[in-house]
N, C-alpha and C positions, 0 to 999 in steps of 0.2 A: 571599196574599190576607188581607185583614184581616177579622175578623167585624163583626157589627153593632155600633154604638155602645152602651155601657151606661152609663146615667146613674142615679145614685142621687139621688132627690128626697127630702129630709128635711122632714117635717112630718106633722101630724095631719090626714090628708086627710078632707075632708068636701064631697061633691058639691054641696051647697047653698051653698058660699062661691064667689063670683065669681072671686076670686084663684086658687083651686085648680083651678077648671075652666079659667081662663086659662092657668095653667101647663102643663098637658097640651096645649092647643091650641097654645100658641106652641112647644112641642117639635115638634109635628107640623108647624107652618108651616116651622121651621127646617130639619127633614129634607127636606121637599119642596124647599125652595130649594137645600138642599146636594146633593140627589139621593142622600140617605142614609137608611136606614132605622135608627131610633133605638129602642132599647128602654130604657124609663125604669120605675124601680121606687119608689114611695112606701115610706118606712121611717118608722115613728112615732118621734118625738122621743124617747121612753123606751127603745126599742129602740136607737136610734142611740146613745144615751148610753153604751151598754156595748160598742160597736164598738171593737176594737182598730184601730190604724192599717192593718194588713193587711186588715181587712175593708173598710175604704173603698178601698184600692189594687185592689179586684177591679173597680172601675168606671173608666171613662174619664174622668168628670167628676163632680162633687158639686154639687147646688143645694139651697141651703137656702130653702125656700119660706116664704111668708108665714104668719102665725098665723091665727086664734087657736091656741095651744098648750094641750094639757090639763094640762101641768105645765111651766112656764117654769123651774123649777129646774135642768132639764138643759141649758138653752140654752148657757150660758156654757162648760160643759166640752165640748160638741159643737164650738163655734166654736173653743176652743183647740186642738183636735185637728186641726181643719181647717187652722189657720195653720201646721201642722207637716208637712202632706202637700205633695206635689209634683205634685199633679194639678189641672187647672182647676177653680176653685171660684167659684161665684156666690151671692151672698146678695141677696135681696130681702125687703124688710119689716123687721120687728122685730129679725132678726138683725143688723142694722146697728148698733144700739145695743150688743148683746152684744159684737160685734167691738171697739167703741171702749172697752169697760170691760175687755176682755181685754188690749188694747194698753197702756191706762193702767196695769194691775198688773204686766204683764210688763216694762214699761220705768220702772216706779217713778216715774211722772208726777204722783202726788198726794200729795206728802209731807205736805201740810197737811190731809189727810183731808177735802178740800171736796168739794161736789156739783159736778162739772164737766160733766156732761151731764144734760139735762132728763128728766123723764118724757115719754111720748107726748103731744104737743101737739095731736093730732087728737081731738078729743072723740067719744065714743060709738062705735059699730060702723058707721062710714060711710068714704066716700072724698071727699078734696078734691083739687083741681087744684094740680099743682106745676109751674112751668115751668123746664125744664132749661136752665141756661146752660153749654154745654159749654166747657171751659178747656184741656184737653190737645190737642195736635194729633190724637190718636187718636180722642178723642171729638167733637171738632169734625167730623172725617171721618165719623164714624158717623152723626152727626145732620145731615149736610148736606142729605139728601134725606128726613128724617123729622120729623114733627111735635115739637116740643120740649114739648108739653103732655102731662103723664102724670099718672096717678091714684095716691094714696097713702092709706093708712089709718093710716100711722105718720109722725111728723115730729119730730125732736130738734134741740135747739139745745144748742152746745157753748160752753164758756168760751174766749173768744179766744186766751188764752196756752196753752191745751191744743191747739188747732189749729196754733199755732205750733210747739209741742213735736213733735207728730205729723208735721209736715212736715219736720223735721230728721232725715232718714234712716229714717222709718217708713212713711210713706204718701206716695202722689201724690193731689192733689186732680184728679180727672177733669172734674167739673162742679160748679157752684153752683145753687142754686135762686133764685127771685126775691127772697128775703130775704138773698142774699149769703153764704148758709151752705152749707158741703160738702153735696153731695147725692149725689155718687157718688165713691168713692174705691177706690184700689187698693194693694196691699202692694208696697212697693218690693222685698223680699227674696224675692217669689214670682213664677214666670214668668206665672201668670194668676189672680189673686184680686181679684174685683170685688165690691163691696158697695154697696147702695143702699138707702134706706128706702122709695123708691117701688116701684111694681109695674109695670115696663115691658111684662110679658107681657100686661096687660090691653089695651094698644093694638096688640098684634101681629093681623095678618090673614093669612089665606090668600094674598091677593094681595100684601100688603107685610108680610113677616115682620120682628119687631122687630130692628133691626140688632145690639143688645146680646146678644140670645138667640142669634142665628145665629152671631156672633162666638165666644161661649162654646162653641156646639156644633162650631165650626170648630177651636178649640183642643183640644177633647176628641178630635175626629177625628184630629188630628195625634198625639196621645198614643197613640191605638189603633194607628195605623199604625206607630209607632215601638216599641211594646211588643211584644218577642218573645213574651210570654205569650199573646197574643191572635191569633197567626198561625194560620191554619187548616193 
C-alpha cells in the first residue's frame, strides 16, 4: 500500500501572493479529483539551492512555484539540478526563463554570446492574460474542456533561431501563446518535465481542477506506487 504523495514546492512562500495561495489550492483540487491525499512542503529557494539530488528524490514530485524570490541568484542552479532528476517536475512562472538559460548553456547554443531570451515583458507586479494555443496532442487533449485563457506575471520572448535549436532534440513545444511564442514546453529527455511562464494554478477550481496540475499529480502518484521506498 503506497503512502500519501509528497510534493516539494520550491519558492519563497508568502500568503499575500495570489499565485502562492493558488498553488496550495490547486494541489488540493487535484488531490480531491484523484481521490488522493497529497502532502506538500514549501521549501525556500535558498534552502533548496543546497539540496543534493537525494534530498529531492525523497519526494514524488517537485513544483517550482512562481516568485517573487528573495534571491534569484539560486534559481539557475536549482533548475539545473531538477533537469537531472528522474521525478515529475513542474515549473510555473519565472523558472521558465531559468530553464531556457540552463539549456542554452548546457547545449552551447550561444556561441556568439548574444541575448537570446528577453527580460520579463510583464511590467510591474501584475498579471496579464495569455491565450494558450495547444500544439502537442497531449496538450490539445488536456485543454479540450478547459478555458485557454490563463494569467501570467512573467512573459519572455526568444530568438527564433534559439527556438529552432531547442526543438532539435532538446524540447517539445506543448503550446504557444497568442503571439506565436512557446508558452508551455517539455524536456524530450525526461519522463515528465513541464515548464510554463504562466500560472495555470490560478484558474484551477474545486469543481474544475486544472488539467495540467492534476496530470502532474497523477504522474507523481505513479512514481509513488512504483517506488519501493514508499511502500508501507
